[in-house]
C-alpha positions as a LaTeX table, in Angstrom:
\begin{tabular}{lrrr}
\hline
Residue & $x$ (\AA) & $y$ (\AA) & $z$ (\AA) \\
\hline
Met1 & $-28.61$ & $-16.10$ & $-17.03$ \\
Ser2 & $-27.74$ & $-19.02$ & $-14.82$ \\
Ser3 & $-26.77$ & $-18.38$ & $-11.33$ \\
Ile4 & $-23.29$ & $-18.61$ & $-9.81$ \\
Thr5 & $-23.54$ & $-21.87$ & $-7.82$ \\
Arg6 & $-19.83$ & $-22.60$ & $-6.92$ \\
Ser7 & $-19.63$ & $-24.50$ & $-3.61$ \\
Ala8 & $-17.66$ & $-22.52$ & $-1.05$ \\
Pro9 & $-18.09$ & $-23.88$ & 2.47 \\
Asp10 & $-15.61$ & $-21.46$ & 3.97 \\
Leu11 & $-17.28$ & $-18.29$ & 2.76 \\
Pro12 & $-19.39$ & $-16.21$ & 5.11 \\
Glu13 & $-23.08$ & $-17.03$ & 5.28 \\
Ser14 & $-23.95$ & $-13.78$ & 3.42 \\
Ser15 & $-21.91$ & $-15.03$ & 0.51 \\
His16 & $-23.95$ & $-18.19$ & 0.31 \\
Val17 & $-27.17$ & $-16.11$ & 0.18 \\
Trp18 & $-25.84$ & $-14.18$ & $-2.78$ \\
Leu19 & $-24.37$ & $-17.19$ & $-4.52$ \\
Ser20 & $-27.62$ & $-19.02$ & $-4.34$ \\
Arg21 & $-29.71$ & $-16.30$ & $-5.92$ \\
Ser22 & $-30.09$ & $-15.69$ & $-9.62$ \\
Val23 & $-27.59$ & $-13.26$ & $-11.18$ \\
Ser24 & $-29.38$ & $-11.42$ & $-13.95$ \\
Val25 & $-27.89$ & $-10.14$ & $-17.21$ \\
Thr26 & $-28.30$ & $-6.63$ & $-15.81$ \\
Asp27 & $-26.21$ & $-7.57$ & $-12.87$ \\
Trp28 & $-23.42$ & $-8.98$ & $-14.97$ \\
Ala29 & $-23.58$ & $-5.96$ & $-17.29$ \\
Ala30 & $-23.24$ & $-3.61$ & $-14.34$ \\
Leu31 & $-20.34$ & $-5.51$ & $-12.75$ \\
Leu32 & $-18.33$ & $-5.96$ & $-15.99$ \\
Thr33 & $-18.91$ & $-2.34$ & $-17.02$ \\
Ala34 & $-17.71$ & $-1.23$ & $-13.58$ \\
Ala35 & $-14.66$ & $-3.46$ & $-13.79$ \\
Thr36 & $-13.72$ & $-2.11$ & $-17.22$ \\
Ala37 & $-14.13$ & 1.50 & $-16.14$ \\
Ala38 & $-12.16$ & 0.77 & $-12.95$ \\
Gly39 & $-9.28$ & $-0.74$ & $-14.97$ \\
Trp40 & $-9.08$ & 2.41 & $-17.13$ \\
Val41 & $-9.08$ & 4.75 & $-14.15$ \\
Asp42 & $-6.55$ & 2.60 & $-12.18$ \\
Ala43 & $-4.15$ & 2.48 & $-15.10$ \\
Val44 & $-4.15$ & 6.25 & $-15.51$ \\
Val45 & $-4.28$ & 7.60 & $-11.92$ \\
Gly46 & $-5.59$ & 4.92 & $-9.49$ \\
Gly47 & $-8.81$ & 4.92 & $-7.63$ \\
Gly48 & $-10.63$ & 2.17 & $-9.53$ \\
Gly49 & $-11.76$ & 0.55 & $-6.23$ \\
Leu50 & $-14.29$ & 3.31 & $-5.70$ \\
Ile51 & $-15.98$ & 2.10 & $-8.92$ \\
Ile52 & $-15.96$ & $-1.60$ & $-8.45$ \\
Leu53 & $-16.70$ & $-1.91$ & $-4.72$ \\
Pro54 & $-19.90$ & 0.27 & $-4.63$ \\
Thr55 & $-21.15$ & $-1.50$ & $-7.73$ \\
Leu56 & $-20.50$ & $-4.91$ & $-6.24$ \\
Leu57 & $-22.20$ & $-4.05$ & $-3.00$ \\
Leu58 & $-25.15$ & $-2.53$ & $-4.84$ \\
Val59 & $-25.63$ & $-5.66$ & $-7.07$ \\
Ala60 & $-25.01$ & $-8.01$ & $-4.14$ \\
Pro61 & $-26.23$ & $-6.15$ & $-0.92$ \\
Thr62 & $-26.04$ & $-9.34$ & 1.15 \\
Leu63 & $-22.33$ & $-9.84$ & 0.39 \\
Ala64 & $-19.94$ & $-9.51$ & 3.37 \\
Pro65 & $-17.77$ & $-6.38$ & 2.90 \\
Gln66 & $-14.57$ & $-8.43$ & 3.25 \\
Thr67 & $-15.70$ & $-10.79$ & 0.55 \\
Ala68 & $-16.48$ & $-7.79$ & $-1.75$ \\
Leu69 & $-12.98$ & $-6.48$ & $-1.08$ \\
Gly70 & $-11.38$ & $-9.77$ & $-1.77$ \\
Thr71 & $-13.23$ & $-10.35$ & $-4.92$ \\
Asn72 & $-12.38$ & $-6.80$ & $-6.04$ \\
Lys73 & $-8.71$ & $-7.58$ & $-5.41$ \\
Val74 & $-8.80$ & $-10.42$ & $-7.94$ \\
Ala75 & $-9.99$ & $-7.96$ & $-10.58$ \\
Ala76 & $-7.69$ & $-5.20$ & $-9.46$ \\
Leu77 & $-4.57$ & $-7.43$ & $-9.53$ \\
Ser78 & $-5.45$ & $-8.54$ & $-13.10$ \\
Gly79 & $-5.82$ & $-5.05$ & $-14.33$ \\
Thr80 & $-2.80$ & $-3.63$ & $-12.53$ \\
Thr81 & $-0.59$ & $-6.45$ & $-13.85$ \\
Ala82 & $-1.76$ & $-5.68$ & $-17.39$ \\
Ala83 & $-1.10$ & $-1.97$ & $-16.98$ \\
Thr84 & 2.34 & $-2.68$ & $-15.56$ \\
Val85 & 3.32 & $-4.78$ & $-18.60$ \\
Thr86 & 1.94 & $-2.08$ & $-21.00$ \\
Phe87 & 3.88 & 0.69 & $-19.22$ \\
Ala88 & 7.06 & $-1.39$ & $-18.90$ \\
Arg89 & 7.29 & $-1.72$ & $-22.69$ \\
Arg90 & 7.51 & 2.02 & $-23.20$ \\
Val91 & 8.75 & 3.54 & $-19.92$ \\
Pro92 & 12.18 & 2.84 & $-18.41$ \\
Leu93 & 11.66 & 1.38 & $-14.93$ \\
Arg94 & 14.25 & 0.56 & $-12.20$ \\
Leu95 & 12.89 & $-2.94$ & $-11.62$ \\
Arg96 & 15.83 & $-3.79$ & $-9.24$ \\
Leu97 & 14.36 & $-1.17$ & $-6.90$ \\
Leu98 & 10.65 & $-1.55$ & $-7.68$ \\
Ile99 & 10.31 & $-5.28$ & $-7.40$ \\
Pro100 & 11.65 & $-5.44$ & $-3.84$ \\
Ala101 & 9.45 & $-2.41$ & $-3.13$ \\
Ala102 & 6.43 & $-4.35$ & $-4.46$ \\
Ala103 & 7.34 & $-7.29$ & $-2.19$ \\
Leu104 & 7.37 & $-4.88$ & 0.76 \\
Ala105 & 4.02 & $-3.50$ & $-0.32$ \\
Ala106 & 2.58 & $-7.00$ & $-0.42$ \\
Val107 & 3.63 & $-7.66$ & 3.14 \\
Ala108 & 2.38 & $-4.32$ & 4.27 \\
Ala109 & $-0.98$ & $-4.79$ & 2.52 \\
Ala110 & $-1.45$ & $-8.18$ & 4.13 \\
Leu111 & $-0.82$ & $-6.63$ & 7.48 \\
Gly112 & $-3.20$ & $-3.84$ & 6.73 \\
Ser113 & $-5.94$ & $-6.33$ & 5.77 \\
Ala114 & $-5.34$ & $-8.20$ & 8.96 \\
Ala115 & $-5.76$ & $-5.02$ & 11.00 \\
Val116 & $-8.98$ & $-3.90$ & 9.37 \\
Gly117 & $-11.03$ & $-4.90$ & 12.44 \\
Leu118 & $-8.75$ & $-3.03$ & 14.82 \\
Ile119 & $-9.43$ & 0.41 & 13.43 \\
Asp120 & $-12.63$ & 2.51 & 13.50 \\
Arg121 & $-12.92$ & 3.59 & 9.89 \\
Arg122 & $-15.38$ & 6.34 & 10.81 \\
Tyr123 & $-12.39$ & 8.40 & 11.87 \\
Phe124 & $-10.02$ & 7.09 & 9.26 \\
Ile125 & $-12.14$ & 8.11 & 6.21 \\
Pro126 & $-12.26$ & 11.86 & 7.10 \\
Ile127 & $-8.47$ & 11.80 & 7.36 \\
Val128 & $-8.22$ & 10.38 & 3.85 \\
Met129 & $-10.71$ & 12.99 & 2.56 \\
Val130 & $-8.56$ & 15.81 & 3.92 \\
Val131 & $-5.39$ & 14.28 & 2.33 \\
Leu132 & $-7.23$ & 14.01 & $-1.04$ \\
Ile133 & $-8.39$ & 17.62 & $-0.80$ \\
Val134 & $-4.91$ & 18.77 & $-0.10$ \\
Val135 & $-3.67$ & 16.75 & $-3.12$ \\
Ala136 & $-6.21$ & 18.35 & $-5.40$ \\
Ile137 & $-5.27$ & 21.83 & $-4.16$ \\
Phe138 & $-1.60$ & 21.20 & $-4.51$ \\
Val139 & $-1.83$ & 19.79 & $-8.05$ \\
Thr140 & $-4.11$ & 22.65 & $-9.06$ \\
Leu141 & $-1.78$ & 25.38 & $-7.68$ \\
Arg142 & 1.36 & 23.62 & $-9.05$ \\
Pro143 & 0.68 & 22.97 & $-12.73$ \\
Ser144 & 4.34 & 22.04 & $-13.27$ \\
Ile145 & 4.12 & 19.03 & $-10.95$ \\
Gly146 & 4.45 & 15.82 & $-12.93$ \\
Arg147 & 5.14 & 17.47 & $-16.31$ \\
Ala148 & 8.91 & 17.16 & $-16.23$ \\
Ala149 & 11.82 & 16.75 & $-13.83$ \\
Asp150 & 12.75 & 19.99 & $-12.21$ \\
Gly151 & 16.17 & 20.81 & $-10.99$ \\
Glu152 & 18.81 & 18.26 & $-10.00$ \\
Pro153 & 17.73 & 14.57 & $-10.19$ \\
Pro154 & 17.16 & 12.96 & $-6.73$ \\
Thr155 & 20.01 & 11.02 & $-5.23$ \\
Arg156 & 20.04 & 7.22 & $-5.15$ \\
Arg157 & 19.54 & 7.33 & $-1.36$ \\
Arg158 & 16.52 & 9.62 & $-1.65$ \\
Val159 & 14.93 & 7.48 & $-4.38$ \\
Ile160 & 15.37 & 4.24 & $-2.30$ \\
Leu161 & 14.00 & 6.03 & 0.82 \\
Val162 & 10.92 & 7.53 & $-0.90$ \\
Val163 & 10.03 & 4.41 & $-2.81$ \\
Gly164 & 10.56 & 2.14 & 0.32 \\
Leu165 & 8.45 & 4.37 & 2.54 \\
Ala166 & 5.72 & 4.69 & $-0.10$ \\
Ala167 & 5.62 & 0.95 & $-0.61$ \\
Gly168 & 5.37 & 0.27 & 3.19 \\
Leu169 & 2.95 & 3.00 & 4.21 \\
Ile170 & 0.71 & 3.23 & 1.16 \\
Gly171 & 0.80 & $-0.58$ & 0.81 \\
Cys172 & $-0.56$ & $-0.91$ & 4.28 \\
Tyr173 & $-3.19$ & 1.65 & 3.60 \\
Asp174 & $-4.22$ & $-0.41$ & 0.49 \\
Gly175 & $-4.88$ & $-3.54$ & 2.64 \\
Leu176 & $-6.54$ & $-1.44$ & 5.36 \\
Leu177 & $-8.89$ & 0.74 & 3.26 \\
Gly178 & $-7.70$ & 1.04 & $-0.34$ \\
Pro179 & $-9.30$ & 4.06 & $-2.21$ \\
Gly180 & $-6.83$ & 6.03 & $-4.12$ \\
Thr181 & $-3.71$ & 3.84 & $-3.49$ \\
Gly182 & $-2.41$ & 4.37 & $-7.03$ \\
Thr183 & $-3.17$ & 8.15 & $-6.76$ \\
Phe184 & $-1.12$ & 8.51 & $-3.53$ \\
Leu185 & 1.80 & 6.70 & $-5.10$ \\
Ile186 & 1.77 & 8.81 & $-8.23$ \\
Ile187 & 1.57 & 12.10 & $-6.23$ \\
Thr188 & 4.35 & 10.82 & $-3.89$ \\
Phe189 & 6.74 & 10.12 & $-6.79$ \\
Ala190 & 5.85 & 13.17 & $-8.80$ \\
Thr191 & 6.23 & 15.49 & $-5.70$ \\
Leu192 & 9.21 & 14.01 & $-3.77$ \\
Leu193 & 11.16 & 12.59 & $-6.75$ \\
Ser194 & 10.20 & 15.16 & $-9.42$ \\
Thr195 & 8.99 & 12.32 & $-11.59$ \\
Glu196 & 6.93 & 13.00 & $-14.71$ \\
Phe197 & 3.36 & 11.78 & $-14.35$ \\
Val198 & 3.46 & 9.03 & $-16.83$ \\
Arg199 & 6.53 & 7.54 & $-15.34$ \\
Ala200 & 5.13 & 7.99 & $-11.86$ \\
Ala201 & 2.07 & 6.06 & $-12.97$ \\
Ala202 & 4.20 & 3.18 & $-14.36$ \\
Met203 & 6.17 & 3.00 & $-10.99$ \\
Ala204 & 2.90 & 3.07 & $-9.10$ \\
Lys205 & 1.59 & 0.13 & $-11.02$ \\
Val206 & 4.54 & $-2.05$ & $-10.07$ \\
Ile207 & 4.12 & $-1.33$ & $-6.34$ \\
Asn208 & 0.33 & $-1.54$ & $-6.58$ \\
Cys209 & 0.69 & $-5.11$ & $-8.03$ \\
Gly210 & 2.40 & $-5.99$ & $-4.80$ \\
Ser211 & $-0.07$ & $-4.42$ & $-2.48$ \\
Asn212 & $-2.97$ & $-5.99$ & $-4.44$ \\
Leu213 & $-1.37$ & $-9.42$ & $-4.29$ \\
Gly214 & $-0.63$ & $-9.22$ & $-0.57$ \\
Ala215 & $-4.19$ & $-8.12$ & 0.31 \\
Leu216 & $-5.61$ & $-10.78$ & $-1.96$ \\
Leu217 & $-3.54$ & $-13.63$ & $-0.46$ \\
Tyr218 & $-4.65$ & $-12.65$ & 3.09 \\
Leu219 & $-8.30$ & $-12.41$ & 2.20 \\
Ala220 & $-8.18$ & $-15.65$ & 0.17 \\
Thr221 & $-6.73$ & $-17.52$ & 3.17 \\
Thr222 & $-9.59$ & $-16.30$ & 5.21 \\
Gly223 & $-12.17$ & $-17.44$ & 2.60 \\
His224 & $-13.21$ & $-13.93$ & 1.45 \\
Val225 & $-12.86$ & $-14.36$ & $-2.35$ \\
Leu226 & $-15.51$ & $-15.30$ & $-4.97$ \\
Trp227 & $-13.06$ & $-16.59$ & $-7.56$ \\
Gly228 & $-15.38$ & $-17.10$ & $-10.50$ \\
Leu229 & $-16.83$ & $-13.60$ & $-10.23$ \\
Gly230 & $-13.44$ & $-12.04$ & $-9.51$ \\
Leu231 & $-11.84$ & $-13.61$ & $-12.52$ \\
Ala232 & $-14.66$ & $-12.63$ & $-14.81$ \\
Met233 & $-14.29$ & $-8.99$ & $-13.67$ \\
Gly234 & $-10.58$ & $-9.42$ & $-14.00$ \\
Val235 & $-10.90$ & $-9.95$ & $-17.75$ \\
Ala236 & $-12.92$ & $-6.77$ & $-18.06$ \\
Asn237 & $-10.38$ & $-4.92$ & $-15.79$ \\
Ile238 & $-7.55$ & $-5.96$ & $-17.95$ \\
Ala239 & $-9.33$ & $-4.56$ & $-21.00$ \\
Gly240 & $-9.81$ & $-1.22$ & $-19.28$ \\
Ala241 & $-6.32$ & $-1.12$ & $-17.98$ \\
Val242 & $-4.67$ & $-1.77$ & $-21.29$ \\
Val243 & $-6.73$ & 1.06 & $-22.94$ \\
Gly244 & $-6.05$ & 3.40 & $-20.02$ \\
Ser245 & $-2.26$ & 2.86 & $-19.91$ \\
Arg246 & $-1.99$ & 3.30 & $-23.67$ \\
Met247 & $-3.94$ & 6.51 & $-23.48$ \\
Ala248 & $-1.68$ & 7.73 & $-20.71$ \\
Leu249 & 1.41 & 6.93 & $-22.77$ \\
Ala250 & $-0.04$ & 8.56 & $-25.96$ \\
Arg251 & $-1.44$ & 11.76 & $-24.35$ \\
Gly252 & 1.22 & 12.41 & $-21.69$ \\
Ala253 & 1.36 & 14.22 & $-18.45$ \\
Gly254 & $-1.29$ & 16.86 & $-19.12$ \\
Phe255 & $-3.84$ & 14.12 & $-19.67$ \\
Val256 & $-2.84$ & 12.24 & $-16.61$ \\
Arg257 & $-3.00$ & 15.49 & $-14.45$ \\
Ala258 & $-6.57$ & 16.26 & $-15.74$ \\
Val259 & $-7.74$ & 12.68 & $-15.00$ \\
Leu260 & $-6.04$ & 12.95 & $-11.63$ \\
Leu261 & $-7.99$ & 15.99 & $-10.59$ \\
Val262 & $-11.30$ & 14.54 & $-11.76$ \\
Val263 & $-10.73$ & 11.24 & $-9.99$ \\
Val264 & $-9.58$ & 12.88 & $-6.70$ \\
Thr265 & $-12.68$ & 15.08 & $-6.72$ \\
Gly266 & $-14.81$ & 11.98 & $-7.29$ \\
Met267 & $-13.06$ & 10.17 & $-4.45$ \\
Val268 & $-13.74$ & 13.01 & $-2.08$ \\
Leu269 & $-17.36$ & 13.18 & $-2.99$ \\
Arg270 & $-17.77$ & 9.39 & $-2.79$ \\
Leu271 & $-16.04$ & 9.08 & 0.55 \\
Gly272 & $-18.00$ & 12.00 & 1.90 \\
Trp273 & $-21.29$ & 10.45 & 0.86 \\
Gln274 & $-20.17$ & 7.17 & 2.53 \\
Gln275 & $-19.09$ & 8.89 & 5.73 \\
Phe276 & $-21.86$ & 11.49 & 6.28 \\
Leu277 & $-24.93$ & 10.33 & 4.32 \\
\hline
\end{tabular}
């Protein structure tokens, strides 16, 4: 297959090295398969970045990490938008609340991306691993979480506070590191707002659209996006996201909970390998 030869004078030198070499059919197959799988996982419980990014860096080992992240955001935004549209057709969403929250997440993610160089992620990743392990234990021990609303519905003030804080804090995390953003949003809404898992996933997709867009805009302005590759993976990501969101809607909270536990376990193992091995 012909190589990707788009001229990109503002990209890092490592990007030029990869752009100038031949991209084989096997490379394309690996990237598009990873993008499709990531779209499916992201639509259901989040965490698709742990599929795309390692594959991208494996296929293109000379690619700058920031460029890999920026290119991944093109695909992620495509799939998240498709999942949001699919969920919105079936799940009632408070868009007057969620759209401003998505805008806040976009700003927070851009700030997080800008702060990447200021934080030693050797210490940050273990913290994320601990949080993920706590999430897995909590969901395992509380099987009722995310199945149906329990007790009195949360007040309007509580909903605004939880959604706003989640958008700001988790949005910043998405720009800073990223793995499990959708998962953290779903768990936050299911736990603090007693939201059923499918609706929590739909809410998470709206906010995740904002955080993906904010991080992408920042990385694009600094020249860290391979648009051709990102858009190609975006098409595959959309396909996976549509299938994943439809499966979540059809199979309900039990399915989402099972996938959530599998993905969280996978994220812990993947981050542990990255950190310690």
